[in-house]
All heavy atoms as TSV, in Angstrom:
chain	resi	resn	atom	element	x	y	z
A	1	MET	N	N	144.712	63.360	92.043
A	1	MET	CA	C	143.767	64.438	91.918
A	1	MET	C	C	144.477	65.771	91.912
A	1	MET	O	O	145.512	65.947	92.553
A	1	MET	CB	C	142.723	64.374	93.027
A	1	MET	CG	C	141.828	63.177	93.023
A	1	MET	SD	S	140.461	63.284	94.143
A	1	MET	CE	C	139.320	64.166	93.113
A	2	ASP	N	N	143.885	66.680	91.295
A	2	ASP	CA	C	144.462	68.010	91.170
A	2	ASP	C	C	144.079	68.840	92.392
A	2	ASP	O	O	143.061	68.634	93.038
A	2	ASP	CB	C	143.907	68.651	89.887
A	2	ASP	CG	C	144.674	69.902	89.481
A	2	ASP	OD1	O	145.725	70.138	90.073
A	2	ASP	OD2	O	144.223	70.554	88.539
A	3	ARG	N	N	144.928	69.812	92.717
A	3	ARG	CA	C	144.697	70.669	93.872
A	3	ARG	C	C	143.415	71.499	93.681
A	3	ARG	O	O	142.692	71.775	94.657
A	3	ARG	CB	C	145.890	71.610	94.030
A	3	ARG	CG	C	145.707	72.565	95.178
A	3	ARG	CD	C	146.848	73.554	95.222
A	3	ARG	NE	N	146.503	74.641	96.106
A	3	ARG	CZ	C	147.243	75.020	97.117
A	3	ARG	NH1	N	148.369	74.433	97.387
A	3	ARG	NH2	N	146.863	76.032	97.859
A	4	SER	N	N	143.060	71.873	92.465
A	4	SER	CA	C	141.880	72.698	92.252
A	4	SER	C	C	140.600	71.958	92.618
A	4	SER	O	O	139.600	72.561	93.017
A	4	SER	CB	C	141.829	73.184	90.808
A	4	SER	OG	O	141.734	72.096	89.903
A	5	VAL	N	N	140.614	70.645	92.433
A	5	VAL	CA	C	139.424	69.833	92.805
A	5	VAL	C	C	139.222	69.885	94.307
A	5	VAL	O	O	138.103	70.042	94.794
A	5	VAL	CB	C	139.578	68.404	92.309
A	5	VAL	CG1	C	138.430	67.516	92.809
A	5	VAL	CG2	C	139.651	68.326	90.782
A	6	GLY	N	N	140.281	69.771	95.051
A	6	GLY	CA	C	140.188	69.892	96.500
A	6	GLY	C	C	139.676	71.234	96.958
A	6	GLY	O	O	138.829	71.302	97.856
A	7	LEU	N	N	140.173	72.277	96.331
A	7	LEU	CA	C	139.695	73.608	96.672
A	7	LEU	C	C	138.249	73.774	96.332
A	7	LEU	O	O	137.489	74.459	97.031
A	7	LEU	CB	C	140.561	74.658	95.951
A	7	LEU	CG	C	141.999	74.769	96.479
A	7	LEU	CD1	C	142.776	75.765	95.604
A	7	LEU	CD2	C	142.034	75.211	97.925
A	8	LEU	N	N	137.837	73.200	95.208
A	8	LEU	CA	C	136.417	73.294	94.784
A	8	LEU	C	C	135.544	72.573	95.820
A	8	LEU	O	O	134.499	73.115	96.214
A	8	LEU	CB	C	136.231	72.657	93.420
A	8	LEU	CG	C	134.817	72.652	92.885
A	8	LEU	CD1	C	134.319	74.067	92.684
A	8	LEU	CD2	C	134.757	71.877	91.598
A	9	ILE	N	N	135.945	71.420	96.287
A	9	ILE	CA	C	135.168	70.698	97.292
A	9	ILE	C	C	135.073	71.456	98.591
A	9	ILE	O	O	134.011	71.533	99.218
A	9	ILE	CB	C	135.722	69.267	97.492
A	9	ILE	CG1	C	135.521	68.468	96.224
A	9	ILE	CG2	C	135.081	68.595	98.697
A	9	ILE	CD1	C	136.220	67.119	96.244
A	10	ILE	N	N	136.162	72.066	98.994
A	10	ILE	CA	C	136.172	72.873	100.224
A	10	ILE	C	C	135.237	74.086	100.039
A	10	ILE	O	O	134.460	74.425	100.942
A	10	ILE	CB	C	137.594	73.316	100.577
A	10	ILE	CG1	C	138.426	72.142	101.046
A	10	ILE	CG2	C	137.551	74.417	101.665
A	10	ILE	CD1	C	139.883	72.420	101.242
A	11	GLY	N	N	135.288	74.731	98.860
A	11	GLY	CA	C	134.417	75.866	98.598
A	11	GLY	C	C	132.967	75.509	98.636
A	11	GLY	O	O	132.108	76.241	99.181
A	12	ILE	N	N	132.605	74.340	98.064
A	12	ILE	CA	C	131.232	73.895	98.086
A	12	ILE	C	C	130.792	73.627	99.520
A	12	ILE	O	O	129.667	73.970	99.897
A	12	ILE	CB	C	131.052	72.637	97.184
A	12	ILE	CG1	C	131.225	73.030	95.731
A	12	ILE	CG2	C	129.733	71.968	97.425
A	12	ILE	CD1	C	131.309	71.841	94.784
A	13	GLY	N	N	131.670	73.020	100.301
A	13	GLY	CA	C	131.343	72.753	101.703
A	13	GLY	C	C	131.093	74.043	102.507
A	13	GLY	O	O	130.131	74.131	103.270
A	14	VAL	N	N	131.930	75.034	102.280
A	14	VAL	CA	C	131.739	76.314	102.960
A	14	VAL	C	C	130.419	76.984	102.542
A	14	VAL	O	O	129.680	77.513	103.375
A	14	VAL	CB	C	132.971	77.255	102.676
A	14	VAL	CG1	C	132.669	78.661	103.139
A	14	VAL	CG2	C	134.197	76.701	103.341
A	15	ALA	N	N	130.108	76.877	101.241
A	15	ALA	CA	C	128.851	77.447	100.772
A	15	ALA	C	C	127.648	76.790	101.379
A	15	ALA	O	O	126.669	77.409	101.750
A	15	ALA	CB	C	128.788	77.371	99.226
A	16	VAL	N	N	127.705	75.447	101.500
A	16	VAL	CA	C	126.600	74.728	102.133
A	16	VAL	C	C	126.418	75.128	103.592
A	16	VAL	O	O	125.294	75.307	104.055
A	16	VAL	CB	C	126.831	73.190	101.989
A	16	VAL	CG1	C	125.855	72.404	102.867
A	16	VAL	CG2	C	126.701	72.774	100.530
A	17	VAL	N	N	127.529	75.272	104.280
A	17	VAL	CA	C	127.440	75.699	105.682
A	17	VAL	C	C	126.856	77.121	105.813
A	17	VAL	O	O	125.981	77.369	106.655
A	17	VAL	CB	C	128.839	75.651	106.348
A	17	VAL	CG1	C	128.848	76.331	107.710
A	17	VAL	CG2	C	129.298	74.207	106.498
A	18	VAL	N	N	127.276	78.040	104.941
A	18	VAL	CA	C	126.755	79.396	104.978
A	18	VAL	C	C	125.254	79.431	104.677
A	18	VAL	O	O	124.466	80.094	105.354
A	18	VAL	CB	C	127.537	80.295	103.992
A	18	VAL	CG1	C	126.847	81.648	103.786
A	18	VAL	CG2	C	128.952	80.519	104.472
A	19	ILE	N	N	124.834	78.678	103.647
A	19	ILE	CA	C	123.430	78.603	103.319
A	19	ILE	C	C	122.635	77.983	104.483
A	19	ILE	O	O	121.545	78.472	104.823
A	19	ILE	CB	C	123.198	77.813	102.026
A	19	ILE	CG1	C	123.746	78.625	100.843
A	19	ILE	CG2	C	121.728	77.530	101.795
A	19	ILE	CD1	C	123.789	77.863	99.529
A	20	GLY	N	N	123.167	76.954	105.111
A	20	GLY	CA	C	122.497	76.375	106.264
A	20	GLY	C	C	122.323	77.358	107.419
A	20	GLY	O	O	121.276	77.404	108.053
A	21	LEU	N	N	123.378	78.188	107.647
A	21	LEU	CA	C	123.274	79.184	108.730
A	21	LEU	C	C	122.217	80.260	108.345
A	21	LEU	O	O	121.507	80.746	109.225
A	21	LEU	CB	C	124.621	79.823	108.981
A	21	LEU	CG	C	125.655	78.894	109.624
A	21	LEU	CD1	C	127.032	79.591	109.662
A	21	LEU	CD2	C	125.241	78.520	111.028
A	22	LEU	N	N	122.163	80.630	107.081
A	22	LEU	CA	C	121.161	81.594	106.672
A	22	LEU	C	C	119.758	81.067	106.836
A	22	LEU	O	O	118.832	81.765	107.247
A	22	LEU	CB	C	121.374	81.986	105.200
A	22	LEU	CG	C	122.575	82.908	104.937
A	22	LEU	CD1	C	122.781	83.044	103.459
A	22	LEU	CD2	C	122.454	84.225	105.617
A	23	VAL	N	N	119.549	79.772	106.546
A	23	VAL	CA	C	118.240	79.147	106.696
A	23	VAL	C	C	117.853	79.098	108.182
A	23	VAL	O	O	116.729	79.414	108.575
A	23	VAL	CB	C	118.203	77.760	106.057
A	23	VAL	CG1	C	116.960	77.005	106.448
A	23	VAL	CG2	C	118.298	77.878	104.524
A	24	LEU	N	N	118.828	78.704	109.019
A	24	LEU	CA	C	118.536	78.642	110.477
A	24	LEU	C	C	118.227	80.001	111.081
A	24	LEU	O	O	117.394	80.131	111.959
A	24	LEU	CB	C	119.722	78.009	111.202
A	24	LEU	CG	C	119.882	76.512	111.110
A	24	LEU	CD1	C	121.157	76.078	111.791
A	24	LEU	CD2	C	118.681	75.831	111.757
A	25	SER	N	N	118.907	81.052	110.575
A	25	SER	CA	C	118.695	82.375	111.150
A	25	SER	C	C	117.399	83.033	110.645
A	25	SER	O	O	116.956	84.012	111.180
A	25	SER	CB	C	119.858	83.282	110.819
A	25	SER	OG	O	119.881	83.578	109.425
A	26	GLY	N	N	116.823	82.472	109.560
A	26	GLY	CA	C	115.577	83.041	109.036
A	26	GLY	C	C	115.816	84.090	107.957
A	26	GLY	O	O	114.900	84.760	107.513
A	27	ALA	N	N	117.049	84.253	107.544
A	27	ALA	CA	C	117.392	85.271	106.537
A	27	ALA	C	C	116.842	84.915	105.158
A	27	ALA	O	O	116.696	85.784	104.308
A	27	ALA	CB	C	118.904	85.498	106.453
A	28	LEU	N	N	116.529	83.653	104.917
A	28	LEU	CA	C	115.992	83.216	103.632
A	28	LEU	C	C	114.510	82.894	103.737
A	28	LEU	O	O	113.978	82.117	102.940
A	28	LEU	CB	C	116.744	81.990	103.115
A	28	LEU	CG	C	118.229	82.211	102.755
A	28	LEU	CD1	C	118.854	80.928	102.296
A	28	LEU	CD2	C	118.332	83.268	101.691
A	29	ALA	N	N	113.809	83.484	104.686
A	29	ALA	CA	C	112.402	83.183	104.862
A	29	ALA	C	C	111.534	83.700	103.683
A	29	ALA	O	O	110.491	83.181	103.431
A	29	ALA	CB	C	111.883	83.852	106.170
A	30	TRP	N	N	112.038	84.668	102.954
A	30	TRP	CA	C	111.307	85.206	101.801
A	30	TRP	C	C	111.349	84.258	100.640
A	30	TRP	O	O	110.471	84.281	99.766
A	30	TRP	CB	C	111.933	86.562	101.348
A	30	TRP	CG	C	113.412	86.433	101.079
A	30	TRP	CD1	C	114.434	86.617	101.930
A	30	TRP	CD2	C	113.987	86.081	99.819
A	30	TRP	NE1	N	115.624	86.401	101.305
A	30	TRP	CE2	C	115.407	86.094	100.013
A	30	TRP	CE3	C	113.496	85.799	98.559
A	30	TRP	CZ2	C	116.270	85.776	98.961
A	30	TRP	CZ3	C	114.375	85.483	97.506
A	30	TRP	CH2	C	115.741	85.516	97.745
A	31	PHE	N	N	112.326	83.367	100.594
A	31	PHE	CA	C	112.496	82.456	99.427
A	31	PHE	C	C	111.372	81.434	99.514
A	31	PHE	O	O	111.117	80.767	100.480
A	31	PHE	CB	C	113.828	81.766	99.493
A	31	PHE	CG	C	114.150	81.042	98.226
A	31	PHE	CD1	C	114.538	81.736	97.107
A	31	PHE	CD2	C	114.057	79.682	98.134
A	31	PHE	CE1	C	114.821	81.071	95.942
A	31	PHE	CE2	C	114.319	79.003	96.975
A	31	PHE	CZ	C	114.730	79.688	95.834
A	32	GLY	N	N	110.658	81.285	98.386
A	32	GLY	CA	C	109.485	80.394	98.337
A	32	GLY	C	C	108.187	81.137	98.541
A	32	GLY	O	O	107.122	80.546	98.402
A	33	ARG	N	N	108.261	82.411	98.826
A	33	ARG	CA	C	107.055	83.226	98.974
A	33	ARG	C	C	107.100	84.426	98.033
A	33	ARG	O	O	106.556	85.487	98.346
A	33	ARG	CB	C	106.942	83.706	100.406
A	33	ARG	CG	C	106.715	82.598	101.396
A	33	ARG	CD	C	106.570	83.134	102.815
A	33	ARG	NE	N	106.194	82.096	103.725
A	33	ARG	CZ	C	107.064	81.369	104.413
A	33	ARG	NH1	N	108.337	81.560	104.257
A	33	ARG	NH2	N	106.653	80.470	105.247
A	34	LEU	N	N	107.719	84.287	96.908
A	34	LEU	CA	C	107.865	85.328	95.944
A	34	LEU	C	C	106.588	85.502	95.093
A	34	LEU	O	O	105.845	84.545	94.954
A	34	LEU	CB	C	109.032	85.071	94.994
A	34	LEU	CG	C	110.411	85.020	95.665
A	34	LEU	CD1	C	111.476	84.575	94.680
A	34	LEU	CD2	C	110.783	86.389	96.208
A	35	PRO	N	N	106.333	86.713	94.617
A	35	PRO	CA	C	105.190	86.884	93.713
A	35	PRO	C	C	105.406	86.002	92.463
A	35	PRO	O	O	106.463	85.996	91.887
A	35	PRO	CB	C	105.241	88.346	93.345
A	35	PRO	CG	C	106.053	88.993	94.379
A	35	PRO	CD	C	107.021	87.975	94.902
A	36	GLY	N	N	104.408	85.266	92.106
A	36	GLY	CA	C	104.523	84.344	90.977
A	36	GLY	C	C	104.577	82.900	91.409
A	36	GLY	O	O	104.381	82.001	90.578
A	37	ASP	N	N	104.837	82.642	92.688
A	37	ASP	CA	C	104.800	81.297	93.209
A	37	ASP	C	C	103.315	80.957	93.456
A	37	ASP	O	O	102.588	81.750	94.026
A	37	ASP	CB	C	105.559	81.139	94.530
A	37	ASP	CG	C	107.062	81.263	94.314
A	37	ASP	OD1	O	107.519	81.153	93.192
A	37	ASP	OD2	O	107.743	81.484	95.337
A	38	ILE	N	N	102.895	79.836	92.955
A	38	ILE	CA	C	101.480	79.434	93.002
A	38	ILE	C	C	101.203	78.607	94.268
A	38	ILE	O	O	101.885	77.593	94.498
A	38	ILE	CB	C	101.061	78.682	91.738
A	38	ILE	CG1	C	101.312	79.566	90.522
A	38	ILE	CG2	C	99.639	78.207	91.831
A	38	ILE	CD1	C	101.138	78.834	89.233
A	39	ARG	N	N	100.244	79.046	95.051
A	39	ARG	CA	C	99.800	78.311	96.255
A	39	ARG	C	C	98.311	78.126	96.172
A	39	ARG	O	O	97.554	79.070	96.086
A	39	ARG	CB	C	100.154	79.061	97.515
A	39	ARG	CG	C	101.538	78.819	97.969
A	39	ARG	CD	C	101.801	79.487	99.300
A	39	ARG	NE	N	102.834	80.505	99.055
A	39	ARG	CZ	C	102.792	81.740	99.436
A	39	ARG	NH1	N	101.787	82.175	100.128
A	39	ARG	NH2	N	103.762	82.579	99.159
A	40	ILE	N	N	97.883	76.868	96.231
A	40	ILE	CA	C	96.447	76.559	96.237
A	40	ILE	C	C	96.160	75.767	97.494
A	40	ILE	O	O	96.763	74.731	97.711
A	40	ILE	CB	C	96.040	75.757	94.996
A	40	ILE	CG1	C	96.368	76.526	93.735
A	40	ILE	CG2	C	94.565	75.382	95.078
A	40	ILE	CD1	C	96.201	75.767	92.454
A	41	ARG	N	N	95.245	76.266	98.325
A	41	ARG	CA	C	94.925	75.602	99.579
A	41	ARG	C	C	93.416	75.334	99.619
A	41	ARG	O	O	92.615	76.175	99.302
A	41	ARG	CB	C	95.291	76.450	100.779
A	41	ARG	CG	C	96.766	76.714	100.920
A	41	ARG	CD	C	97.012	77.569	102.117
A	41	ARG	NE	N	98.419	77.997	102.118
A	41	ARG	CZ	C	98.852	79.030	102.743
A	41	ARG	NH1	N	98.045	79.792	103.466
A	41	ARG	NH2	N	100.165	79.363	102.698
A	42	SER	N	N	93.077	74.131	100.036
A	42	SER	CA	C	91.689	73.804	100.317
A	42	SER	C	C	91.647	73.031	101.639
A	42	SER	O	O	92.655	72.966	102.355
A	42	SER	CB	C	91.094	72.968	99.163
A	42	SER	OG	O	91.705	71.718	99.121
A	43	ASP	N	N	90.504	72.513	101.977
A	43	ASP	CA	C	90.395	71.829	103.275
A	43	ASP	C	C	91.326	70.634	103.417
A	43	ASP	O	O	91.901	70.428	104.461
A	43	ASP	CB	C	88.939	71.367	103.487
A	43	ASP	CG	C	87.998	72.549	103.620
A	43	ASP	OD1	O	88.472	73.637	104.025
A	43	ASP	OD2	O	86.800	72.375	103.297
A	44	HIS	N	N	91.457	69.874	102.390
A	44	HIS	CA	C	92.234	68.608	102.481
A	44	HIS	C	C	93.456	68.552	101.579
A	44	HIS	O	O	94.176	67.568	101.581
A	44	HIS	CB	C	91.322	67.411	102.150
A	44	HIS	CG	C	90.153	67.307	103.020
A	44	HIS	ND1	N	90.251	66.907	104.342
A	44	HIS	CD2	C	88.848	67.587	102.810
A	44	HIS	CE1	C	89.041	66.952	104.883
A	44	HIS	NE2	N	88.182	67.350	103.971
A	45	THR	N	N	93.680	69.619	100.800
A	45	THR	CA	C	94.742	69.576	99.813
A	45	THR	C	C	95.524	70.892	99.815
A	45	THR	O	O	94.958	71.960	99.967
A	45	THR	CB	C	94.184	69.338	98.394
A	45	THR	OG1	O	93.365	68.214	98.421
A	45	THR	CG2	C	95.293	69.180	97.371
A	46	ARG	N	N	96.829	70.764	99.643
A	46	ARG	CA	C	97.705	71.916	99.473
A	46	ARG	C	C	98.579	71.649	98.252
A	46	ARG	O	O	99.257	70.656	98.188
A	46	ARG	CB	C	98.567	72.146	100.672
A	46	ARG	CG	C	97.846	72.580	101.901
A	46	ARG	CD	C	98.786	72.894	103.014
A	46	ARG	NE	N	98.044	73.182	104.216
A	46	ARG	CZ	C	98.579	73.409	105.390
A	46	ARG	NH1	N	99.864	73.349	105.523
A	46	ARG	NH2	N	97.811	73.678	106.421
A	47	VAL	N	N	98.598	72.603	97.359
A	47	VAL	CA	C	99.439	72.511	96.148
A	47	VAL	C	C	100.315	73.740	96.114
A	47	VAL	O	O	99.826	74.858	96.241
A	47	VAL	CB	C	98.576	72.428	94.853
A	47	VAL	CG1	C	99.489	72.390	93.634
A	47	VAL	CG2	C	97.658	71.197	94.898
A	48	TYR	N	N	101.607	73.514	95.924
A	48	TYR	CA	C	102.555	74.624	95.904
A	48	TYR	C	C	103.478	74.444	94.680
A	48	TYR	O	O	104.116	73.401	94.542
A	48	TYR	CB	C	103.382	74.638	97.197
A	48	TYR	CG	C	104.400	75.723	97.249
A	48	TYR	CD1	C	104.037	77.045	97.271
A	48	TYR	CD2	C	105.759	75.419	97.261
A	48	TYR	CE1	C	104.952	78.035	97.302
A	48	TYR	CE2	C	106.716	76.412	97.293
A	48	TYR	CZ	C	106.303	77.716	97.294
A	48	TYR	OH	O	107.262	78.715	97.336
A	49	VAL	N	N	103.503	75.448	93.816
A	49	VAL	CA	C	104.362	75.409	92.622
A	49	VAL	C	C	105.259	76.689	92.656
A	49	VAL	O	O	104.818	77.743	92.322
A	49	VAL	CB	C	103.503	75.394	91.347
A	49	VAL	CG1	C	104.379	75.288	90.123
A	49	VAL	CG2	C	102.490	74.283	91.382
A	50	PRO	N	N	106.526	76.462	93.075
A	50	PRO	CA	C	107.412	77.646	93.237
A	50	PRO	C	C	108.084	78.064	91.920
A	50	PRO	O	O	109.287	77.910	91.751
A	50	PRO	CB	C	108.427	77.112	94.254
A	50	PRO	CG	C	108.488	75.663	93.967
A	50	PRO	CD	C	107.120	75.241	93.546
A	51	ILE	N	N	107.319	78.615	90.986
A	51	ILE	CA	C	107.858	78.921	89.683
A	51	ILE	C	C	108.950	80.021	89.763
A	51	ILE	O	O	110.051	79.851	89.274
A	51	ILE	CB	C	106.700	79.395	88.735
A	51	ILE	CG1	C	105.749	78.236	88.498
A	51	ILE	CG2	C	107.252	79.945	87.425
A	51	ILE	CD1	C	104.500	78.631	87.772
A	52	VAL	N	N	108.667	81.124	90.380
A	52	VAL	CA	C	109.582	82.269	90.416
A	52	VAL	C	C	110.785	81.929	91.308
A	52	VAL	O	O	111.920	82.274	90.995
A	52	VAL	CB	C	108.877	83.563	90.874
A	52	VAL	CG1	C	109.854	84.703	91.054
A	52	VAL	CG2	C	107.792	83.937	89.908
A	53	SER	N	N	110.545	81.226	92.403
A	53	SER	CA	C	111.659	80.832	93.258
A	53	SER	C	C	112.632	79.902	92.535
A	53	SER	O	O	113.842	80.036	92.667
A	53	SER	CB	C	111.111	80.077	94.508
A	53	SER	OG	O	110.372	80.981	95.288
A	54	CYS	N	N	112.101	79.011	91.722
A	54	CYS	CA	C	112.989	78.125	90.931
A	54	CYS	C	C	113.755	78.904	89.873
A	54	CYS	O	O	114.939	78.640	89.619
A	54	CYS	CB	C	112.178	77.029	90.265
A	54	CYS	SG	S	111.607	75.761	91.390
A	55	LEU	N	N	113.132	79.915	89.290
A	55	LEU	CA	C	113.824	80.769	88.334
A	55	LEU	C	C	114.973	81.531	88.975
A	55	LEU	O	O	116.066	81.649	88.429
A	55	LEU	CB	C	112.855	81.730	87.630
A	55	LEU	CG	C	111.915	81.112	86.634
A	55	LEU	CD1	C	110.887	82.160	86.187
A	55	LEU	CD2	C	112.632	80.548	85.471
A	56	VAL	N	N	114.725	82.089	90.150
A	56	VAL	CA	C	115.756	82.833	90.907
A	56	VAL	C	C	116.891	81.893	91.256
A	56	VAL	O	O	118.067	82.223	91.054
A	56	VAL	CB	C	115.156	83.487	92.149
A	56	VAL	CG1	C	116.252	84.030	93.067
A	56	VAL	CG2	C	114.203	84.624	91.748
A	57	ALA	N	N	116.577	80.712	91.754
A	57	ALA	CA	C	117.613	79.750	92.103
A	57	ALA	C	C	118.448	79.324	90.889
A	57	ALA	O	O	119.672	79.201	90.934
A	57	ALA	CB	C	116.988	78.523	92.769
A	58	SER	N	N	117.784	79.151	89.742
A	58	SER	CA	C	118.461	78.795	88.494
A	58	SER	C	C	119.428	79.885	88.045
A	58	SER	O	O	120.568	79.575	87.664
A	58	SER	CB	C	117.457	78.517	87.445
A	58	SER	OG	O	118.078	78.219	86.201
A	59	VAL	N	N	119.011	81.130	88.097
A	59	VAL	CA	C	119.884	82.226	87.690
A	59	VAL	C	C	121.082	82.320	88.639
A	59	VAL	O	O	122.225	82.479	88.167
A	59	VAL	CB	C	119.082	83.559	87.665
A	59	VAL	CG1	C	120.015	84.745	87.528
A	59	VAL	CG2	C	118.082	83.521	86.527
A	60	VAL	N	N	120.828	82.236	89.937
A	60	VAL	CA	C	121.937	82.356	90.892
A	60	VAL	C	C	122.948	81.193	90.703
A	60	VAL	O	O	124.177	81.423	90.657
A	60	VAL	CB	C	121.403	82.389	92.317
A	60	VAL	CG1	C	122.509	82.236	93.347
A	60	VAL	CG2	C	120.668	83.694	92.567
A	61	LEU	N	N	122.438	79.978	90.568
A	61	LEU	CA	C	123.348	78.856	90.371
A	61	LEU	C	C	124.110	78.931	89.036
A	61	LEU	O	O	125.287	78.588	88.963
A	61	LEU	CB	C	122.561	77.535	90.460
A	61	LEU	CG	C	122.075	77.177	91.854
A	61	LEU	CD1	C	121.212	75.937	91.830
A	61	LEU	CD2	C	123.260	76.976	92.812
A	62	SER	N	N	123.453	79.390	87.990
A	62	SER	CA	C	124.117	79.586	86.718
A	62	SER	C	C	125.243	80.607	86.819
A	62	SER	O	O	126.330	80.399	86.248
A	62	SER	CB	C	123.118	80.011	85.651
A	62	SER	OG	O	122.196	79.001	85.401
A	63	LEU	N	N	125.010	81.689	87.518
A	63	LEU	CA	C	126.059	82.692	87.708
A	63	LEU	C	C	127.229	82.127	88.507
A	63	LEU	O	O	128.386	82.386	88.186
A	63	LEU	CB	C	125.496	83.940	88.350
A	63	LEU	CG	C	124.537	84.787	87.526
A	63	LEU	CD1	C	123.906	85.874	88.388
A	63	LEU	CD2	C	125.265	85.382	86.355
A	64	LEU	N	N	126.916	81.389	89.565
A	64	LEU	CA	C	127.985	80.794	90.382
A	64	LEU	C	C	128.818	79.786	89.590
A	64	LEU	O	O	130.055	79.797	89.666
A	64	LEU	CB	C	127.387	80.146	91.615
A	64	LEU	CG	C	126.882	81.079	92.708
A	64	LEU	CD1	C	126.229	80.305	93.801
A	64	LEU	CD2	C	128.008	81.925	93.243
A	65	VAL	N	N	128.159	78.955	88.803
A	65	VAL	CA	C	128.877	77.964	87.999
A	65	VAL	C	C	129.726	78.660	86.952
A	65	VAL	O	O	130.870	78.281	86.715
A	65	VAL	CB	C	127.909	76.947	87.362
A	65	VAL	CG1	C	128.573	76.135	86.297
A	65	VAL	CG2	C	127.286	76.076	88.425
A	66	GLY	N	N	129.190	79.721	86.365
A	66	GLY	CA	C	129.973	80.486	85.376
A	66	GLY	C	C	131.210	81.113	86.001
A	66	GLY	O	O	132.296	81.127	85.396
A	67	LEU	N	N	131.074	81.665	87.229
A	67	LEU	CA	C	132.230	82.253	87.920
A	67	LEU	C	C	133.264	81.185	88.269
A	67	LEU	O	O	134.481	81.416	88.102
A	67	LEU	CB	C	131.761	82.970	89.164
A	67	LEU	CG	C	131.064	84.308	88.977
A	67	LEU	CD1	C	130.510	84.815	90.284
A	67	LEU	CD2	C	132.015	85.307	88.348
A	68	VAL	N	N	132.825	80.020	88.705
A	68	VAL	CA	C	133.738	78.976	89.085
A	68	VAL	C	C	134.487	78.482	87.860
A	68	VAL	O	O	135.728	78.286	87.897
A	68	VAL	CB	C	132.971	77.808	89.776
A	68	VAL	CG1	C	133.850	76.588	89.876
A	68	VAL	CG2	C	132.517	78.216	91.144
A	69	ARG	N	N	133.775	78.314	86.747
A	69	ARG	CA	C	134.428	77.853	85.524
A	69	ARG	C	C	135.399	78.886	84.980
A	69	ARG	O	O	136.401	78.527	84.380
A	69	ARG	CB	C	133.376	77.524	84.471
A	69	ARG	CG	C	132.589	76.276	84.812
A	69	ARG	CD	C	131.655	75.907	83.725
A	69	ARG	NE	N	132.470	75.379	82.590
A	69	ARG	CZ	C	132.005	75.142	81.398
A	69	ARG	NH1	N	130.748	75.403	81.161
A	69	ARG	NH2	N	132.802	74.650	80.468
A	70	ARG	N	N	135.106	80.140	85.169
A	70	ARG	CA	C	135.992	81.209	84.660
A	70	ARG	C	C	137.329	81.240	85.440
A	70	ARG	O	O	138.352	81.488	84.853
A	70	ARG	CB	C	135.301	82.531	84.738
A	70	ARG	CG	C	136.197	83.693	84.389
A	70	ARG	CD	C	135.437	84.956	84.326
A	70	ARG	NE	N	135.415	85.250	82.875
A	70	ARG	CZ	C	134.759	86.258	82.341
A	70	ARG	NH1	N	134.010	86.998	83.106
A	70	ARG	NH2	N	134.833	86.476	81.084
A	71	PHE	N	N	137.254	81.010	86.747
A	71	PHE	CA	C	138.445	81.159	87.588
A	71	PHE	C	C	139.210	79.850	87.789
A	71	PHE	O	O	140.299	79.880	88.355
A	71	PHE	CB	C	138.081	81.792	88.938
A	71	PHE	CG	C	137.674	83.223	88.815
A	71	PHE	CD1	C	136.401	83.628	89.102
A	71	PHE	CD2	C	138.577	84.173	88.359
A	71	PHE	CE1	C	136.039	84.934	88.965
A	71	PHE	CE2	C	138.222	85.505	88.251
A	71	PHE	CZ	C	136.940	85.883	88.546
A	72	LEU	N	N	138.658	78.727	87.376
A	72	LEU	CA	C	139.394	77.480	87.528
A	72	LEU	C	C	139.937	76.985	86.217
A	72	LEU	O	O	139.613	77.139	85.173
A	72	LEU	CB	C	138.529	76.399	88.144
A	72	LEU	CG	C	138.178	76.594	89.600
A	72	LEU	CD1	C	137.334	75.423	90.094
A	72	LEU	CD2	C	139.404	76.679	90.460
């Protein structure tokens, strides 16, 4: 295996730990409650469609993958 693959795995692990710490601290509490996310609640049913949250996550992940591909 190449050294860059090992560094990529370590980088992904560090990113997962940082995101986990942000979730635990409540810093990402806004995510999933953005304008454009659809929430329907009734007595016995809850429907949640996170349209805008998924778009934001897609853009961020696309940028990250682009940066990783550019530097490796």
